[in-house]
C-alpha positions as CSV (number, residue, x, y, z in Angstrom):
1,M,-50.2,47.2,-90.1
2,V,-50.5,45.7,-93.6
3,K,-54.3,45.5,-93.1
4,A,-54.4,49.2,-92.1
5,L,-52.4,50.1,-95.2
6,I,-54.7,48.1,-97.5
7,D,-57.7,49.8,-95.9
8,V,-56.2,53.3,-96.5
9,L,-55.4,52.4,-100.1
10,Q,-58.9,51.0,-100.7
11,Q,-60.5,54.2,-99.4
12,S,-58.1,56.5,-101.4
13,P,-57.7,55.3,-105.0
14,A,-55.7,58.5,-105.8
15,L,-53.1,57.5,-103.2
16,L,-52.9,54.0,-104.7
17,V,-52.4,55.5,-108.2
18,A,-49.8,57.9,-106.9
19,I,-47.9,55.1,-105.2
20,A,-48.1,52.9,-108.3
21,V,-46.8,55.8,-110.5
22,L,-43.9,56.5,-108.1
23,L,-43.0,52.8,-107.9
24,G,-43.1,52.6,-111.7
25,L,-40.8,55.6,-112.1
26,M,-38.3,54.2,-109.7
27,V,-38.3,50.8,-111.4
28,G,-38.1,52.4,-114.8
29,S,-35.2,54.6,-113.7
30,F,-33.3,51.6,-112.3
31,L,-33.9,49.6,-115.5
32,N,-32.6,52.5,-117.5
33,V,-29.3,52.2,-115.6
34,V,-29.3,48.4,-116.1
35,V,-29.8,48.8,-119.9
36,H,-27.1,51.4,-120.1
37,R,-24.5,49.7,-117.9
38,V,-24.8,45.9,-118.2
39,P,-23.6,45.9,-121.9
40,K,-20.5,48.0,-120.8
41,M,-19.9,45.7,-117.9
42,M,-20.1,42.6,-120.2
43,E,-17.7,44.2,-122.7
44,R,-15.2,45.0,-120.0
45,Q,-15.4,41.4,-118.8
46,W,-15.0,40.0,-122.3
47,R,-12.0,42.2,-123.0
48,A,-10.3,41.1,-119.7
49,E,-11.0,37.4,-120.6
50,H,-9.7,37.9,-124.1
51,A,-6.5,39.4,-122.8
52,E,-6.1,36.6,-120.3
53,M,-6.7,33.9,-122.9
54,N,-4.1,35.5,-125.1
55,G,-1.5,35.8,-122.4
56,Q,-1.7,39.6,-122.3
57,E,-1.8,41.7,-119.3
58,T,-5.2,43.0,-118.5
59,P,-5.2,46.8,-118.3
60,P,-6.3,48.2,-115.0
61,A,-9.9,49.4,-115.1
62,E,-11.9,51.6,-112.8
63,R,-14.6,50.0,-110.8
64,F,-17.8,49.9,-112.9
65,N,-21.0,48.2,-111.9
66,L,-24.7,49.1,-111.4
67,V,-23.8,51.3,-108.4
68,V,-20.4,52.8,-109.2
69,P,-19.6,55.3,-110.7
70,R,-22.3,57.8,-110.2
71,S,-24.5,58.8,-113.1
72,K,-23.4,61.9,-115.1
73,C,-25.2,64.4,-117.3
74,P,-24.8,63.2,-120.9
75,A,-24.4,66.8,-122.1
76,C,-21.9,68.2,-119.7
77,G,-20.5,65.3,-117.6
78,H,-21.8,66.8,-114.3
79,G,-22.1,64.2,-111.6
80,I,-25.7,63.5,-110.7
81,T,-26.3,63.8,-106.9
82,A,-28.9,61.7,-105.1
83,L,-31.4,64.6,-105.0
84,E,-30.9,65.1,-108.8
85,N,-31.5,61.4,-109.4
86,I,-35.2,61.3,-108.4
87,P,-37.1,60.2,-111.5
88,L,-39.1,62.8,-113.4
89,V,-39.3,65.1,-110.4
90,S,-35.7,66.1,-110.7
91,Y,-36.1,66.5,-114.5
92,L,-38.9,69.0,-114.0
93,V,-37.2,70.8,-111.1
94,L,-33.9,71.1,-113.0
95,A,-35.7,72.5,-116.1
96,A,-34.9,69.5,-118.3
97,S,-31.2,69.6,-117.9
98,A,-28.4,69.3,-115.3
99,R,-27.6,72.5,-113.5
100,R,-24.4,73.0,-115.3
101,A,-25.5,71.6,-118.7
102,K,-25.5,73.6,-121.8
103,P,-28.8,74.1,-123.6
104,G,-29.8,71.2,-125.7
105,S,-29.4,68.3,-123.2
106,P,-31.1,65.1,-124.5
107,R,-34.8,65.3,-124.2
108,A,-35.3,61.6,-124.3
109,I,-34.1,61.2,-120.7
110,P,-37.5,61.6,-119.1
111,L,-39.0,59.2,-121.6
112,S,-36.6,56.5,-120.5
113,R,-37.0,57.3,-116.8
114,G,-40.7,57.9,-116.7
């Protein structure tokens, strides 16, 4: 099966490029989430450790990691669905903003995802 896939990709360089671009968009989108969320996750952990070291009660916090909570539109707070989270394609289909967003949503989003 792998050999057949390699043969198809060798015969169709356009397909190889398309697959590479899609893979790059998916990896870039995931890394954008990592860059956005890991510092927040670390800060929450540091605050909890600080409170524990000082004998204070740690405030209850919502679950926050690379998966939860779902992404939100930075302009309007609308929760991004799985179909809206497809890199670059959803940005083009949704006309550069979330469905419910006001005009002027950040234009840098596709640059960081694509």
